N, C-alpha and C positions, 0 to 999 in steps of 0.2 A: 590390450586390444581387444575394442571392442566388439561385442557379438550383434550383428544387423540379419534383419529378415529382408530379404529384397522384397520389396511393395509394388505390385502393380499400378502404372498411374491412369486414375478414370481421366477419360475427356470430360470438360464441363458439359454441364446439361443446357447451359447458355452458351455465346460466343463471349461475354463481357470478360472470359478471363483470359482469352487468345486475344484479344485488340489491346493493342495500345495508342488510342486517341484522345486518352483522357487526360486533363488538366493533373498535373503534380504540384501538390502544396507545395512544398519545397522550394522550387526552381521557377513556376509558371509556365514552363512548357507542358506540352503536351506528347507525352511520352510514355505512361503508365493508362495500367488496365482500372477497369471500374473496382476494383480490388484494392486499389492504389498499389498495387505489390510494387518494390522499388524505390519510393518516395524517404523510406528513413535510408536507405543509402546512397541517393540523390547526392551525385557530387557536385553538380553546379549550385545544388539548395545550399549549399553550406554545411559547418557541423555545429551549430551554435545549439540547436536542439538538442543533437546526440552529446555532446559535451555537460548539459545539464542533467541529460539522462545517470549517464557515467558517474556525474560527481554526485548526485543523489544515492543511487547504491554505493557507493564507496564509504559515503557517511550512514547509509543504512547498516552494513558490516561493520564499520568502525565503532557505532553506539553499541549494537547488539554485543559487542566482544567488550566493553566496557563494564555494560549492564552485567555480566554473567563475572565480573573482576579480573578480566584478561588486561594486563597491560597492555594499553594499544596506543598509537601513534597515526595520526592522519595524515597523507603528504610526506615521511618522514626522509631525511635527507639520502642523499645517496653513500652506501659504507663501502664504495671505490672511490679513494680519494682522487684515482684518476679517472674519474666520469660523472657526469653528471646525470646520468642516466638513474631516475628513482622511481620508487612503486609508488602505490595508492595507500597503504596502508600497512602496518608493520604491527608484529602479535611475540611480545618478548617473553620470551622463555615458556613456549608452550608445543614445541617440536616433542618429536621422539626422543631426540638424543640430546633435549635441553637447552636448545638452541632455539634463535628465534624463526618465523614465521613469515614473509612477508609476501603479500595478496598485491595482484596488479587488476583491474575491470576492464570485460572489454566488452563493448556491447555489437551484435550484430544483427542481420535481418534474414529469417529464415526462408522467406516470402520472396526475396530477391529472384526477380527472373532467369538470372546468368546459372542461379544454383541452386532453385528451388524441385528442377528434374533427378539431379544429383540427392537431396537430401531425399526424396521419398524412395530412391531405390535405398539408398544405405543411412538410414536417420541417425542423426548425429554426429555428421560426416563436416560439417558446417562449426559446428564448437569444435570439433579436434583442431579445427584447422586456424581458429580464433586464439585457442590454448598454443598451442606450435608457436604463433607468431607473437605470443608474448613472452612466451619462455624463450623463446631464443633473442630477445632484446633484454632481459634482465636478468638470465640467471647467471652472468658473467659476474655481474656484478654486486649480486648478491650471496656469492661464496667467497667475494675477494676477499672480505676480511675475518670467515668464519667458513672452511669448506662445512661446517654443520649444518648453518642455515638452509631454510628449504622455501622454496618459492611456488604459490598456488595461485596460477593464472584463475580468473572469474570471469566466463565466457556469460554472457547475458543477451538471450534471444526476446525479441518481441514480444514472445506468450510470456514472458518469465520465468521459461523455464535455462539451466545453467549447465555447463560443462561437468564431468566427473570429479575434475581436480578441485572445481567450486562448491560441490557437495561435500569434496572434505574437508576443506576448507569450513562448510557452517557444522559436519559436524566434529571437529575440534572446539569450535566455539559452544555447540549447545553439550557438547559433553560436561562443563564446568557450571551446567546449570542443576538445580536441585529438581528440577522434572523436564529431563532432556526433551522426552516427548513434543509435551507443551511447547517447549520453548522451540523447538525446530518449526513445527505447525505455525507457531505466532511469527517464526524470522521468513517461512516463505511464504505468508499472506503479506507481510510489509512488504516483502521483493516481488511480490505480483502487485501491488498497489501500485507501486513508485515506477514500476513498469508499464501500469495500465494508463498513469496519467501522463506519461512522458509521451507513449506512443500515440493518443489519443491528441496531445496538445499537436504534434510533429501533422497528423492525419486531417483534424478537423480544427484546427485553432486550438484557440486558449478550450481550457475547461473551468468551472464555475469556481470559485474562489481564487484566479488568477487574471481577475479582470480587472485593469487599471478602473481608481477611481474616476468618477469626476471630479470638474472642480470643486473647492470648498462654497464657493457661492451660489453653485449652481445644485448643489445637494441640500444647502439651506435654505434655498428657493422651493424645492419639491414638497409638496406639501403629502405628499405618503397614497399608498395605498387609498382607494374610496372605500367607503364606509360600507357595510355588508348590507344589501336587500334580503326585506322578508321574502322567504318563496317557500315552497318545502323543505331543500334543504336545511335552513339555518331553524326553522322553526321544529325541526328535529331533534335540536341539540339542547333543547327544552326538555329535561326528563319529568313525567306525570308520579314517578316514585319520590323523586327530590322531594317535591310540591306536600306529598303524604306527612312524609316524614319532617318536614319544617311545620306542621299543624300538630303534627303528634307532639314534637319538642318543645313546643310554645301554649301546649295543652288545650287547644281548642275544642271543642265540646262541654269543658268541665265547669260546670257552676262552681260562684265563689266560695262557698261550704263544704264543698266535696275535695276529699282528699283521696290520690292515688298512691296506693301502696307500692313502692317497689324497694328493692334488699339495699341493705347499709351501704354497701361496696359500691352498687351500681348509681344510687343516689348520690353518694358522694361525688362520683369522677364526673358525674354531668350535672350536677345542681339538682337533683330532681325535687330536695324539698323547697327549693324556692322556688321551681318551675312549674314543678307539679303537686302542690299542695303540701308531702308531708310522707318519710320514708315509714320503714315499717318500725323501726324504734320509737320516732315522735308518736306515730297511731299507739302502741304499746301504752308509752308513757301516760 
């Protein structure tokens, strides 16, 4: 049972969150507010981007499990011979009863207009509902071959938060690491980066690094960025200290018969005998 503290929903300082006349980036219709709430769960917009988000999260969990030495399978076959329902990840022999742990990822939107009021009053309600949905779908097939198998639904929101059962799966994975605390921090950061990338892609288009390349002929004909023009900014990149250092190394100001005394080791490392006249050993000789 989740312990929740009831919160008061404050009214927005502007009317941006109450009007639904903005264009939805998913379907192109004008049914979202200025914050684009509801576009992630837009049905007419399709699930292409949401599916990519879901798949990358599953790959991240699979990769982290392999990193700590857990035998993991991505998109395993169904363990129920009478059903084709299968989960996203299978971790072999890591449950408390020496059985397998199956995990299935589900993404959801916290700021969906139909549910954000309930979420504000009971934080975590959306994650609980998402976990129940996955549990009811996969539990029967997971325990069909072995009643000791466990199912861990992983419910991820657009803010990178995950449900309590998803956190249990994270703890199972990081417990096998040499430094569980650092591994958990790294794993949660990777989850946040994956979620932020796909949320941005859904709301604002493609992010940098995912832009399709131009044709090869056009890229070859591109002269590249223009040369720098001398100005106050570019002139500041030349350091006067660097010039003074070069003068000292080149022996500027020393006569042909002058010998600068430097320690033996220092002179050997920098070629002081050749560049500055003689080292302390040579002068003593």
